[in-house]
mmJSON file of the N, C-alpha and C atoms, coordinates in Angstrom:
{"data_MODEL":{"atom_site":{
"group_PDB":["ATOM","ATOM","ATOM","ATOM","ATOM","ATOM","ATOM","ATOM","ATOM","ATOM","ATOM","ATOM","ATOM","ATOM","ATOM","ATOM","ATOM","ATOM","ATOM","ATOM","ATOM","ATOM","ATOM","ATOM","ATOM","ATOM","ATOM","ATOM","ATOM","ATOM","ATOM","ATOM","ATOM","ATOM","ATOM","ATOM","ATOM","ATOM","ATOM","ATOM","ATOM","ATOM","ATOM","ATOM","ATOM","ATOM","ATOM","ATOM","ATOM","ATOM","ATOM","ATOM","ATOM","ATOM","ATOM","ATOM","ATOM","ATOM","ATOM","ATOM","ATOM","ATOM","ATOM","ATOM","ATOM","ATOM","ATOM","ATOM","ATOM","ATOM","ATOM","ATOM","ATOM","ATOM","ATOM","ATOM","ATOM","ATOM","ATOM","ATOM","ATOM","ATOM","ATOM","ATOM","ATOM","ATOM","ATOM","ATOM","ATOM","ATOM","ATOM","ATOM","ATOM","ATOM","ATOM","ATOM","ATOM","ATOM","ATOM","ATOM","ATOM","ATOM","ATOM","ATOM","ATOM","ATOM","ATOM","ATOM","ATOM","ATOM","ATOM","ATOM","ATOM","ATOM","ATOM","ATOM","ATOM","ATOM","ATOM","ATOM","ATOM","ATOM","ATOM","ATOM","ATOM","ATOM","ATOM","ATOM","ATOM","ATOM","ATOM","ATOM","ATOM","ATOM","ATOM","ATOM","ATOM","ATOM","ATOM","ATOM","ATOM","ATOM","ATOM","ATOM","ATOM","ATOM","ATOM","ATOM","ATOM","ATOM","ATOM","ATOM","ATOM","ATOM","ATOM","ATOM","ATOM","ATOM","ATOM","ATOM","ATOM","ATOM","ATOM","ATOM","ATOM","ATOM","ATOM","ATOM","ATOM","ATOM","ATOM","ATOM","ATOM","ATOM","ATOM","ATOM","ATOM","ATOM","ATOM","ATOM","ATOM","ATOM","ATOM","ATOM","ATOM","ATOM","ATOM","ATOM","ATOM","ATOM","ATOM","ATOM","ATOM","ATOM","ATOM","ATOM","ATOM","ATOM","ATOM","ATOM","ATOM","ATOM","ATOM","ATOM","ATOM","ATOM","ATOM","ATOM","ATOM","ATOM","ATOM","ATOM","ATOM","ATOM","ATOM","ATOM","ATOM","ATOM","ATOM","ATOM","ATOM","ATOM","ATOM","ATOM","ATOM","ATOM","ATOM","ATOM","ATOM","ATOM","ATOM"],
"id":[1,2,3,4,5,6,7,8,9,10,11,12,13,14,15,16,17,18,19,20,21,22,23,24,25,26,27,28,29,30,31,32,33,34,35,36,37,38,39,40,41,42,43,44,45,46,47,48,49,50,51,52,53,54,55,56,57,58,59,60,61,62,63,64,65,66,67,68,69,70,71,72,73,74,75,76,77,78,79,80,81,82,83,84,85,86,87,88,89,90,91,92,93,94,95,96,97,98,99,100,101,102,103,104,105,106,107,108,109,110,111,112,113,114,115,116,117,118,119,120,121,122,123,124,125,126,127,128,129,130,131,132,133,134,135,136,137,138,139,140,141,142,143,144,145,146,147,148,149,150,151,152,153,154,155,156,157,158,159,160,161,162,163,164,165,166,167,168,169,170,171,172,173,174,175,176,177,178,179,180,181,182,183,184,185,186,187,188,189,190,191,192,193,194,195,196,197,198,199,200,201,202,203,204,205,206,207,208,209,210,211,212,213,214,215,216,217,218,219,220,221,222,223,224,225,226,227,228,229,230,231],
"type_symbol":["N","C","C","N","C","C","N","C","C","N","C","C","N","C","C","N","C","C","N","C","C","N","C","C","N","C","C","N","C","C","N","C","C","N","C","C","N","C","C","N","C","C","N","C","C","N","C","C","N","C","C","N","C","C","N","C","C","N","C","C","N","C","C","N","C","C","N","C","C","N","C","C","N","C","C","N","C","C","N","C","C","N","C","C","N","C","C","N","C","C","N","C","C","N","C","C","N","C","C","N","C","C","N","C","C","N","C","C","N","C","C","N","C","C","N","C","C","N","C","C","N","C","C","N","C","C","N","C","C","N","C","C","N","C","C","N","C","C","N","C","C","N","C","C","N","C","C","N","C","C","N","C","C","N","C","C","N","C","C","N","C","C","N","C","C","N","C","C","N","C","C","N","C","C","N","C","C","N","C","C","N","C","C","N","C","C","N","C","C","N","C","C","N","C","C","N","C","C","N","C","C","N","C","C","N","C","C","N","C","C","N","C","C","N","C","C","N","C","C","N","C","C","N","C","C","N","C","C","N","C","C"],
"label_atom_id":["N","CA","C","N","CA","C","N","CA","C","N","CA","C","N","CA","C","N","CA","C","N","CA","C","N","CA","C","N","CA","C","N","CA","C","N","CA","C","N","CA","C","N","CA","C","N","CA","C","N","CA","C","N","CA","C","N","CA","C","N","CA","C","N","CA","C","N","CA","C","N","CA","C","N","CA","C","N","CA","C","N","CA","C","N","CA","C","N","CA","C","N","CA","C","N","CA","C","N","CA","C","N","CA","C","N","CA","C","N","CA","C","N","CA","C","N","CA","C","N","CA","C","N","CA","C","N","CA","C","N","CA","C","N","CA","C","N","CA","C","N","CA","C","N","CA","C","N","CA","C","N","CA","C","N","CA","C","N","CA","C","N","CA","C","N","CA","C","N","CA","C","N","CA","C","N","CA","C","N","CA","C","N","CA","C","N","CA","C","N","CA","C","N","CA","C","N","CA","C","N","CA","C","N","CA","C","N","CA","C","N","CA","C","N","CA","C","N","CA","C","N","CA","C","N","CA","C","N","CA","C","N","CA","C","N","CA","C","N","CA","C","N","CA","C","N","CA","C","N","CA","C","N","CA","C","N","CA","C","N","CA","C","N","CA","C","N","CA","C"],
"label_alt_id":[null,null,null,null,null,null,null,null,null,null,null,null,null,null,null,null,null,null,null,null,null,null,null,null,null,null,null,null,null,null,null,null,null,null,null,null,null,null,null,null,null,null,null,null,null,null,null,null,null,null,null,null,null,null,null,null,null,null,null,null,null,null,null,null,null,null,null,null,null,null,null,null,null,null,null,null,null,null,null,null,null,null,null,null,null,null,null,null,null,null,null,null,null,null,null,null,null,null,null,null,null,null,null,null,null,null,null,null,null,null,null,null,null,null,null,null,null,null,null,null,null,null,null,null,null,null,null,null,null,null,null,null,null,null,null,null,null,null,null,null,null,null,null,null,null,null,null,null,null,null,null,null,null,null,null,null,null,null,null,null,null,null,null,null,null,null,null,null,null,null,null,null,null,null,null,null,null,null,null,null,null,null,null,null,null,null,null,null,null,null,null,null,null,null,null,null,null,null,null,null,null,null,null,null,null,null,null,null,null,null,null,null,null,null,null,null,null,null,null,null,null,null,null,null,null,null,null,null,null,null,null],
"label_comp_id":["MET","MET","MET","LYS","LYS","LYS","ILE","ILE","ILE","TYR","TYR","TYR","VAL","VAL","VAL","VAL","VAL","VAL","MET","MET","MET","VAL","VAL","VAL","ASN","ASN","ASN","ASP","ASP","ASP","ARG","ARG","ARG","HIS","HIS","HIS","THR","THR","THR","ASP","ASP","ASP","PRO","PRO","PRO","GLU","GLU","GLU","PRO","PRO","PRO","TYR","TYR","TYR","VAL","VAL","VAL","PHE","PHE","PHE","SER","SER","SER","THR","THR","THR","ALA","ALA","ALA","GLU","GLU","GLU","ARG","ARG","ARG","ALA","ALA","ALA","ILE","ILE","ILE","GLU","GLU","GLU","TYR","TYR","TYR","ALA","ALA","ALA","ARG","ARG","ARG","GLN","GLN","GLN","ALA","ALA","ALA","THR","THR","THR","GLN","GLN","GLN","GLU","GLU","GLU","TYR","TYR","TYR","ALA","ALA","ALA","HIS","HIS","HIS","GLY","GLY","GLY","PRO","PRO","PRO","GLU","GLU","GLU","ASP","ASP","ASP","ILE","ILE","ILE","ASP","ASP","ASP","GLU","GLU","GLU","THR","THR","THR","LEU","LEU","LEU","PRO","PRO","PRO","PRO","PRO","PRO","PRO","PRO","PRO","ALA","ALA","ALA","GLY","GLY","GLY","TRP","TRP","TRP","LEU","LEU","LEU","TYR","TYR","TYR","SER","SER","SER","ALA","ALA","ALA","SER","SER","SER","TYR","TYR","TYR","SER","SER","SER","VAL","VAL","VAL","GLU","GLU","GLU","ASP","ASP","ASP","ASP","ASP","ASP","SER","SER","SER","VAL","VAL","VAL","TRP","TRP","TRP","VAL","VAL","VAL","ILE","ILE","ILE","GLU","GLU","GLU","LYS","LYS","LYS","GLU","GLU","GLU","LEU","LEU","LEU","ASP","ASP","ASP","GLY","GLY","GLY","ASP","ASP","ASP"],
"label_asym_id":["A","A","A","A","A","A","A","A","A","A","A","A","A","A","A","A","A","A","A","A","A","A","A","A","A","A","A","A","A","A","A","A","A","A","A","A","A","A","A","A","A","A","A","A","A","A","A","A","A","A","A","A","A","A","A","A","A","A","A","A","A","A","A","A","A","A","A","A","A","A","A","A","A","A","A","A","A","A","A","A","A","A","A","A","A","A","A","A","A","A","A","A","A","A","A","A","A","A","A","A","A","A","A","A","A","A","A","A","A","A","A","A","A","A","A","A","A","A","A","A","A","A","A","A","A","A","A","A","A","A","A","A","A","A","A","A","A","A","A","A","A","A","A","A","A","A","A","A","A","A","A","A","A","A","A","A","A","A","A","A","A","A","A","A","A","A","A","A","A","A","A","A","A","A","A","A","A","A","A","A","A","A","A","A","A","A","A","A","A","A","A","A","A","A","A","A","A","A","A","A","A","A","A","A","A","A","A","A","A","A","A","A","A","A","A","A","A","A","A","A","A","A","A","A","A","A","A","A","A","A","A"],
"label_entity_id":["1","1","1","1","1","1","1","1","1","1","1","1","1","1","1","1","1","1","1","1","1","1","1","1","1","1","1","1","1","1","1","1","1","1","1","1","1","1","1","1","1","1","1","1","1","1","1","1","1","1","1","1","1","1","1","1","1","1","1","1","1","1","1","1","1","1","1","1","1","1","1","1","1","1","1","1","1","1","1","1","1","1","1","1","1","1","1","1","1","1","1","1","1","1","1","1","1","1","1","1","1","1","1","1","1","1","1","1","1","1","1","1","1","1","1","1","1","1","1","1","1","1","1","1","1","1","1","1","1","1","1","1","1","1","1","1","1","1","1","1","1","1","1","1","1","1","1","1","1","1","1","1","1","1","1","1","1","1","1","1","1","1","1","1","1","1","1","1","1","1","1","1","1","1","1","1","1","1","1","1","1","1","1","1","1","1","1","1","1","1","1","1","1","1","1","1","1","1","1","1","1","1","1","1","1","1","1","1","1","1","1","1","1","1","1","1","1","1","1","1","1","1","1","1","1","1","1","1","1","1","1"],
"label_seq_id":[1,1,1,2,2,2,3,3,3,4,4,4,5,5,5,6,6,6,7,7,7,8,8,8,9,9,9,10,10,10,11,11,11,12,12,12,13,13,13,14,14,14,15,15,15,16,16,16,17,17,17,18,18,18,19,19,19,20,20,20,21,21,21,22,22,22,23,23,23,24,24,24,25,25,25,26,26,26,27,27,27,28,28,28,29,29,29,30,30,30,31,31,31,32,32,32,33,33,33,34,34,34,35,35,35,36,36,36,37,37,37,38,38,38,39,39,39,40,40,40,41,41,41,42,42,42,43,43,43,44,44,44,45,45,45,46,46,46,47,47,47,48,48,48,49,49,49,50,50,50,51,51,51,52,52,52,53,53,53,54,54,54,55,55,55,56,56,56,57,57,57,58,58,58,59,59,59,60,60,60,61,61,61,62,62,62,63,63,63,64,64,64,65,65,65,66,66,66,67,67,67,68,68,68,69,69,69,70,70,70,71,71,71,72,72,72,73,73,73,74,74,74,75,75,75,76,76,76,77,77,77],
"pdbx_PDB_ins_code":[null,null,null,null,null,null,null,null,null,null,null,null,null,null,null,null,null,null,null,null,null,null,null,null,null,null,null,null,null,null,null,null,null,null,null,null,null,null,null,null,null,null,null,null,null,null,null,null,null,null,null,null,null,null,null,null,null,null,null,null,null,null,null,null,null,null,null,null,null,null,null,null,null,null,null,null,null,null,null,null,null,null,null,null,null,null,null,null,null,null,null,null,null,null,null,null,null,null,null,null,null,null,null,null,null,null,null,null,null,null,null,null,null,null,null,null,null,null,null,null,null,null,null,null,null,null,null,null,null,null,null,null,null,null,null,null,null,null,null,null,null,null,null,null,null,null,null,null,null,null,null,null,null,null,null,null,null,null,null,null,null,null,null,null,null,null,null,null,null,null,null,null,null,null,null,null,null,null,null,null,null,null,null,null,null,null,null,null,null,null,null,null,null,null,null,null,null,null,null,null,null,null,null,null,null,null,null,null,null,null,null,null,null,null,null,null,null,null,null,null,null,null,null,null,null,null,null,null,null,null,null],
"Cartn_x":[0.411,-0.264,0.812,0.569,1.412,0.713,1.891,1.584,2.163,1.354,2.483,2.859,3.808,4.313,4.661,4.564,4.616,5.383,6.834,7.498,7.7,7.272,7.925,8.851,9.823,11.4,11.213,10.926,11.062,11.681,12.784,14.059,14.106,12.273,11.76,11.444,10.868,10.506,11.541,10.853,11.042,11.038,11.549,10.919,9.729,8.123,7.588,6.798,6.667,5.939,4.352,3.303,2.174,2.298,1.237,0.441,-0.922,-0.645,-2.004,-2.233,-3.057,-3.674,-3.486,-3.636,-3.839,-2.243,-1.865,-0.834,-1.856,-2.396,-3.215,-3.774,-3.71,-4.27,-2.952,-1.506,-0.802,-0.158,-0.672,0.063,-0.735,-1.586,-2.641,-2.314,-2.281,-1.707,-0.629,0.379,2.278,1.765,0.915,0.834,0.165,-1.033,-1.296,-0.538,0.473,1.272,2.08,2.606,4.073,2.92,1.779,1.395,0.994,0.473,0.562,1.873,3.1,4.263,4.932,4.789,5.159,4.873,6.076,5.273,4.767,5.147,4.148,4.067,3.363,3.358,4.436,5.823,7.194,7.847,7.435,8.581,8.903,7.198,7.696,7.92,8.949,9.399,9.281,8.209,7.828,8.216,9.425,9.504,11.202,11.562,12.686,12.017,12.517,11.662,12.093,11.118,11.593,12.683,13.499,14.277,13.668,14.947,14.301,13.451,12.511,11.133,10.59,10.685,9.821,8.294,7.202,6.206,5.871,6.113,6.1,7.36,7.498,8.556,8.602,8.955,8.724,9.546,9.97,10.671,9.939,10.517,9.189,9.819,11.149,12.223,12.839,13.965,15.653,15.997,16.196,16.64,16.353,15.9,15.689,14.48,13.338,12.734,11.714,10.854,10.26,9.692,8.915,8.178,8.461,7.891,7.984,6.721,7.053,5.792,6.905,6.692,7.578,6.991,6.695,5.495,6.983,5.659,6.304,5.924,6.167,5.282,5.147,3.982,3.296,4.375,4.91,5.961,6.763,7.26,7.688,9.989,10.327,12.125,11.95],
"Cartn_y":[-1.065,0.058,1.664,2.172,3.521,4.003,5.201,6.146,7.638,8.514,9.895,10.765,11.105,11.489,12.827,14.236,15.193,15.776,16.436,16.371,18.225,18.245,20.234,20.532,21.529,21.271,22.901,23.105,24.543,24.669,25.81,25.604,26.088,26.45,26.485,25.622,24.778,23.123,21.717,20.759,19.453,19.076,18.243,18.314,17.48,17.479,16.695,16.175,14.804,14.18,13.926,14.267,14.491,13.135,11.726,10.835,11.018,10.291,10.928,9.201,9.054,8.135,8.17,9.902,10.245,10.862,10.403,12.313,13.501,13.447,14.792,15.734,14.611,15.196,15.833,14.884,15.561,16.211,16.655,17.699,19.015,18.839,20.098,20.539,19.536,20.076,20.513,20.379,20.7,22.171,22.535,23.956,24.219,24.38,24.548,24.984,24.431,24.645,25.735,25.753,26.154,28.267,27.837,28.784,29.779,28.666,28.869,29.43,28.552,29.473,30.15,30.695,31.781,32.995,33.825,35.247,36.261,35.274,36.327,35.884,36.082,35.14,34.917,36.165,36.367,35.457,35.119,33.703,32.667,32.383,30.922,30.921,30.199,29.03,27.521,27.615,26.314,26.366,27.293,26.966,26.066,25.276,25.147,23.156,22.513,21.05,20.015,20.013,18.307,17.525,17.341,16.273,15.464,13.926,13.114,12.237,11.733,10.433,11.515,12.927,13.854,14.745,14.372,14.787,16.112,17.057,18.01,19.1,19.928,20.534,22.004,22.564,24.74,25.0,26.017,26.502,27.963,27.894,29.097,30.81,30.312,31.67,31.55,32.56,32.583,32.151,31.246,29.891,28.636,28.498,27.029,26.276,27.157,26.462,25.47,24.511,23.243,22.855,22.554,20.898,20.504,19.066,18.125,17.219,16.397,15.921,14.346,13.084,11.506,10.578,9.651,8.495,7.466,6.577,5.457,4.464,3.133,1.525,1.951,1.555,1.251,-0.347,-0.434,-1.707,-2.24,-1.425,-0.889,-1.316,-1.87,-1.735,0.216],
"Cartn_z":[0.05,0.065,0.205,-0.907,-1.222,0.275,0.37,1.267,0.753,1.256,1.096,1.825,2.23,3.75,3.187,4.157,3.784,5.028,4.577,5.48,5.795,7.276,7.378,8.841,7.617,7.741,8.17,9.574,9.87,11.237,10.704,11.91,12.784,13.132,14.579,15.61,14.788,14.96,14.651,15.3,14.755,13.589,12.609,11.107,11.292,11.43,11.17,10.33,9.808,9.52,9.057,8.327,8.34,6.93,7.362,6.207,5.799,4.411,3.838,2.99,2.639,1.471,0.433,-0.428,-2.055,-1.762,-3.255,-3.542,-3.326,-3.764,-4.527,-2.421,-1.851,-0.297,0.384,0.551,0.348,-0.126,-0.867,-1.874,-1.596,-1.571,-1.082,0.145,1.433,2.475,2.752,2.231,1.84,1.45,0.747,-0.233,1.132,1.414,2.863,4.486,4.554,4.948,4.715,3.426,3.225,3.26,2.961,3.398,4.653,4.717,6.517,7.377,6.999,7.602,7.1,6.38,4.876,5.221,5.613,6.062,5.454,4.034,2.9,2.177,0.669,-0.825,-1.596,-1.03,-1.904,-1.175,0.325,0.492,-0.166,-0.62,-1.068,-2.348,-2.739,-3.712,-4.298,-5.802,-5.572,-6.876,-7.551,-9.43,-9.538,-8.055,-8.794,-8.506,-9.552,-9.634,-8.448,-7.553,-6.977,-6.943,-6.153,-6.45,-6.782,-7.638,-8.168,-6.793,-7.414,-6.152,-5.512,-5.318,-4.496,-5.456,-5.161,-5.563,-5.927,-4.838,-4.392,-3.07,-3.858,-2.266,-2.863,-1.756,-1.736,-0.714,-0.501,0.445,0.659,2.387,2.356,3.029,3.245,3.933,3.223,3.443,3.051,3.686,4.476,5.893,5.387,3.947,3.557,4.872,5.206,6.075,3.961,4.82,3.549,3.519,2.927,2.785,1.74,1.882,0.646,0.48,-0.457,-0.378,-1.252,-0.319,-1.112,-0.619,-1.334,-1.719,-1.161,-0.13,0.628,0.222,0.707,0.846,2.221,2.796,3.602,4.312,5.518,5.57,4.445,4.145,2.772,3.742,2.716,2.716,3.188],
"occupancy":[1.0,1.0,1.0,1.0,1.0,1.0,1.0,1.0,1.0,1.0,1.0,1.0,1.0,1.0,1.0,1.0,1.0,1.0,1.0,1.0,1.0,1.0,1.0,1.0,1.0,1.0,1.0,1.0,1.0,1.0,1.0,1.0,1.0,1.0,1.0,1.0,1.0,1.0,1.0,1.0,1.0,1.0,1.0,1.0,1.0,1.0,1.0,1.0,1.0,1.0,1.0,1.0,1.0,1.0,1.0,1.0,1.0,1.0,1.0,1.0,1.0,1.0,1.0,1.0,1.0,1.0,1.0,1.0,1.0,1.0,1.0,1.0,1.0,1.0,1.0,1.0,1.0,1.0,1.0,1.0,1.0,1.0,1.0,1.0,1.0,1.0,1.0,1.0,1.0,1.0,1.0,1.0,1.0,1.0,1.0,1.0,1.0,1.0,1.0,1.0,1.0,1.0,1.0,1.0,1.0,1.0,1.0,1.0,1.0,1.0,1.0,1.0,1.0,1.0,1.0,1.0,1.0,1.0,1.0,1.0,1.0,1.0,1.0,1.0,1.0,1.0,1.0,1.0,1.0,1.0,1.0,1.0,1.0,1.0,1.0,1.0,1.0,1.0,1.0,1.0,1.0,1.0,1.0,1.0,1.0,1.0,1.0,1.0,1.0,1.0,1.0,1.0,1.0,1.0,1.0,1.0,1.0,1.0,1.0,1.0,1.0,1.0,1.0,1.0,1.0,1.0,1.0,1.0,1.0,1.0,1.0,1.0,1.0,1.0,1.0,1.0,1.0,1.0,1.0,1.0,1.0,1.0,1.0,1.0,1.0,1.0,1.0,1.0,1.0,1.0,1.0,1.0,1.0,1.0,1.0,1.0,1.0,1.0,1.0,1.0,1.0,1.0,1.0,1.0,1.0,1.0,1.0,1.0,1.0,1.0,1.0,1.0,1.0,1.0,1.0,1.0,1.0,1.0,1.0,1.0,1.0,1.0,1.0,1.0,1.0,1.0,1.0,1.0,1.0,1.0,1.0],
"B_iso_or_equiv":[0.0,0.0,0.0,0.0,0.0,0.0,0.0,0.0,0.0,0.0,0.0,0.0,0.0,0.0,0.0,0.0,0.0,0.0,0.0,0.0,0.0,0.0,0.0,0.0,0.0,0.0,0.0,0.0,0.0,0.0,0.0,0.0,0.0,0.0,0.0,0.0,0.0,0.0,0.0,0.0,0.0,0.0,0.0,0.0,0.0,0.0,0.0,0.0,0.0,0.0,0.0,0.0,0.0,0.0,0.0,0.0,0.0,0.0,0.0,0.0,0.0,0.0,0.0,0.0,0.0,0.0,0.0,0.0,0.0,0.0,0.0,0.0,0.0,0.0,0.0,0.0,0.0,0.0,0.0,0.0,0.0,0.0,0.0,0.0,0.0,0.0,0.0,0.0,0.0,0.0,0.0,0.0,0.0,0.0,0.0,0.0,0.0,0.0,0.0,0.0,0.0,0.0,0.0,0.0,0.0,0.0,0.0,0.0,0.0,0.0,0.0,0.0,0.0,0.0,0.0,0.0,0.0,0.0,0.0,0.0,0.0,0.0,0.0,0.0,0.0,0.0,0.0,0.0,0.0,0.0,0.0,0.0,0.0,0.0,0.0,0.0,0.0,0.0,0.0,0.0,0.0,0.0,0.0,0.0,0.0,0.0,0.0,0.0,0.0,0.0,0.0,0.0,0.0,0.0,0.0,0.0,0.0,0.0,0.0,0.0,0.0,0.0,0.0,0.0,0.0,0.0,0.0,0.0,0.0,0.0,0.0,0.0,0.0,0.0,0.0,0.0,0.0,0.0,0.0,0.0,0.0,0.0,0.0,0.0,0.0,0.0,0.0,0.0,0.0,0.0,0.0,0.0,0.0,0.0,0.0,0.0,0.0,0.0,0.0,0.0,0.0,0.0,0.0,0.0,0.0,0.0,0.0,0.0,0.0,0.0,0.0,0.0,0.0,0.0,0.0,0.0,0.0,0.0,0.0,0.0,0.0,0.0,0.0,0.0,0.0,0.0,0.0,0.0,0.0,0.0,0.0],
"pdbx_formal_charge":[null,null,null,null,null,null,null,null,null,null,null,null,null,null,null,null,null,null,null,null,null,null,null,null,null,null,null,null,null,null,null,null,null,null,null,null,null,null,null,null,null,null,null,null,null,null,null,null,null,null,null,null,null,null,null,null,null,null,null,null,null,null,null,null,null,null,null,null,null,null,null,null,null,null,null,null,null,null,null,null,null,null,null,null,null,null,null,null,null,null,null,null,null,null,null,null,null,null,null,null,null,null,null,null,null,null,null,null,null,null,null,null,null,null,null,null,null,null,null,null,null,null,null,null,null,null,null,null,null,null,null,null,null,null,null,null,null,null,null,null,null,null,null,null,null,null,null,null,null,null,null,null,null,null,null,null,null,null,null,null,null,null,null,null,null,null,null,null,null,null,null,null,null,null,null,null,null,null,null,null,null,null,null,null,null,null,null,null,null,null,null,null,null,null,null,null,null,null,null,null,null,null,null,null,null,null,null,null,null,null,null,null,null,null,null,null,null,null,null,null,null,null,null,null,null,null,null,null,null,null,null],
"auth_seq_id":[1,1,1,2,2,2,3,3,3,4,4,4,5,5,5,6,6,6,7,7,7,8,8,8,9,9,9,10,10,10,11,11,11,12,12,12,13,13,13,14,14,14,15,15,15,16,16,16,17,17,17,18,18,18,19,19,19,20,20,20,21,21,21,22,22,22,23,23,23,24,24,24,25,25,25,26,26,26,27,27,27,28,28,28,29,29,29,30,30,30,31,31,31,32,32,32,33,33,33,34,34,34,35,35,35,36,36,36,37,37,37,38,38,38,39,39,39,40,40,40,41,41,41,42,42,42,43,43,43,44,44,44,45,45,45,46,46,46,47,47,47,48,48,48,49,49,49,50,50,50,51,51,51,52,52,52,53,53,53,54,54,54,55,55,55,56,56,56,57,57,57,58,58,58,59,59,59,60,60,60,61,61,61,62,62,62,63,63,63,64,64,64,65,65,65,66,66,66,67,67,67,68,68,68,69,69,69,70,70,70,71,71,71,72,72,72,73,73,73,74,74,74,75,75,75,76,76,76,77,77,77],
"auth_comp_id":["MET","MET","MET","LYS","LYS","LYS","ILE","ILE","ILE","TYR","TYR","TYR","VAL","VAL","VAL","VAL","VAL","VAL","MET","MET","MET","VAL","VAL","VAL","ASN","ASN","ASN","ASP","ASP","ASP","ARG","ARG","ARG","HIS","HIS","HIS","THR","THR","THR","ASP","ASP","ASP","PRO","PRO","PRO","GLU","GLU","GLU","PRO","PRO","PRO","TYR","TYR","TYR","VAL","VAL","VAL","PHE","PHE","PHE","SER","SER","SER","THR","THR","THR","ALA","ALA","ALA","GLU","GLU","GLU","ARG","ARG","ARG","ALA","ALA","ALA","ILE","ILE","ILE","GLU","GLU","GLU","TYR","TYR","TYR","ALA","ALA","ALA","ARG","ARG","ARG","GLN","GLN","GLN","ALA","ALA","ALA","THR","THR","THR","GLN","GLN","GLN","GLU","GLU","GLU","TYR","TYR","TYR","ALA","ALA","ALA","HIS","HIS","HIS","GLY","GLY","GLY","PRO","PRO","PRO","GLU","GLU","GLU","ASP","ASP","ASP","ILE","ILE","ILE","ASP","ASP","ASP","GLU","GLU","GLU","THR","THR","THR","LEU","LEU","LEU","PRO","PRO","PRO","PRO","PRO","PRO","PRO","PRO","PRO","ALA","ALA","ALA","GLY","GLY","GLY","TRP","TRP","TRP","LEU","LEU","LEU","TYR","TYR","TYR","SER","SER","SER","ALA","ALA","ALA","SER","SER","SER","TYR","TYR","TYR","SER","SER","SER","VAL","VAL","VAL","GLU","GLU","GLU","ASP","ASP","ASP","ASP","ASP","ASP","SER","SER","SER","VAL","VAL","VAL","TRP","TRP","TRP","VAL","VAL","VAL","ILE","ILE","ILE","GLU","GLU","GLU","LYS","LYS","LYS","GLU","GLU","GLU","LEU","LEU","LEU","ASP","ASP","ASP","GLY","GLY","GLY","ASP","ASP","ASP"],
"auth_asym_id":["A","A","A","A","A","A","A","A","A","A","A","A","A","A","A","A","A","A","A","A","A","A","A","A","A","A","A","A","A","A","A","A","A","A","A","A","A","A","A","A","A","A","A","A","A","A","A","A","A","A","A","A","A","A","A","A","A","A","A","A","A","A","A","A","A","A","A","A","A","A","A","A","A","A","A","A","A","A","A","A","A","A","A","A","A","A","A","A","A","A","A","A","A","A","A","A","A","A","A","A","A","A","A","A","A","A","A","A","A","A","A","A","A","A","A","A","A","A","A","A","A","A","A","A","A","A","A","A","A","A","A","A","A","A","A","A","A","A","A","A","A","A","A","A","A","A","A","A","A","A","A","A","A","A","A","A","A","A","A","A","A","A","A","A","A","A","A","A","A","A","A","A","A","A","A","A","A","A","A","A","A","A","A","A","A","A","A","A","A","A","A","A","A","A","A","A","A","A","A","A","A","A","A","A","A","A","A","A","A","A","A","A","A","A","A","A","A","A","A","A","A","A","A","A","A","A","A","A","A","A","A"],
"auth_atom_id":["N","CA","C","N","CA","C","N","CA","C","N","CA","C","N","CA","C","N","CA","C","N","CA","C","N","CA","C","N","CA","C","N","CA","C","N","CA","C","N","CA","C","N","CA","C","N","CA","C","N","CA","C","N","CA","C","N","CA","C","N","CA","C","N","CA","C","N","CA","C","N","CA","C","N","CA","C","N","CA","C","N","CA","C","N","CA","C","N","CA","C","N","CA","C","N","CA","C","N","CA","C","N","CA","C","N","CA","C","N","CA","C","N","CA","C","N","CA","C","N","CA","C","N","CA","C","N","CA","C","N","CA","C","N","CA","C","N","CA","C","N","CA","C","N","CA","C","N","CA","C","N","CA","C","N","CA","C","N","CA","C","N","CA","C","N","CA","C","N","CA","C","N","CA","C","N","CA","C","N","CA","C","N","CA","C","N","CA","C","N","CA","C","N","CA","C","N","CA","C","N","CA","C","N","CA","C","N","CA","C","N","CA","C","N","CA","C","N","CA","C","N","CA","C","N","CA","C","N","CA","C","N","CA","C","N","CA","C","N","CA","C","N","CA","C","N","CA","C","N","CA","C","N","CA","C","N","CA","C","N","CA","C","N","CA","C","N","CA","C"],
"pdbx_PDB_model_num":[1,1,1,1,1,1,1,1,1,1,1,1,1,1,1,1,1,1,1,1,1,1,1,1,1,1,1,1,1,1,1,1,1,1,1,1,1,1,1,1,1,1,1,1,1,1,1,1,1,1,1,1,1,1,1,1,1,1,1,1,1,1,1,1,1,1,1,1,1,1,1,1,1,1,1,1,1,1,1,1,1,1,1,1,1,1,1,1,1,1,1,1,1,1,1,1,1,1,1,1,1,1,1,1,1,1,1,1,1,1,1,1,1,1,1,1,1,1,1,1,1,1,1,1,1,1,1,1,1,1,1,1,1,1,1,1,1,1,1,1,1,1,1,1,1,1,1,1,1,1,1,1,1,1,1,1,1,1,1,1,1,1,1,1,1,1,1,1,1,1,1,1,1,1,1,1,1,1,1,1,1,1,1,1,1,1,1,1,1,1,1,1,1,1,1,1,1,1,1,1,1,1,1,1,1,1,1,1,1,1,1,1,1,1,1,1,1,1,1,1,1,1,1,1,1,1,1,1,1,1,1]
}}}
């Protein structure tokens, strides 16, 4: 079974995973989190292509706070 993990990497907290059953829901949550954590829309950068295997990535500060989505296999290696 595939799951979709949103990672929120904010310098003010520990990295936090959020797990979803669909890629669409995970990406929607990641975009909402990016909007919530950014100081303003001008701080959000979604322009770079995500690294290989990532479904979405964005940074929301000049200090590289970021959110990304990856696909994993439940109980996989």
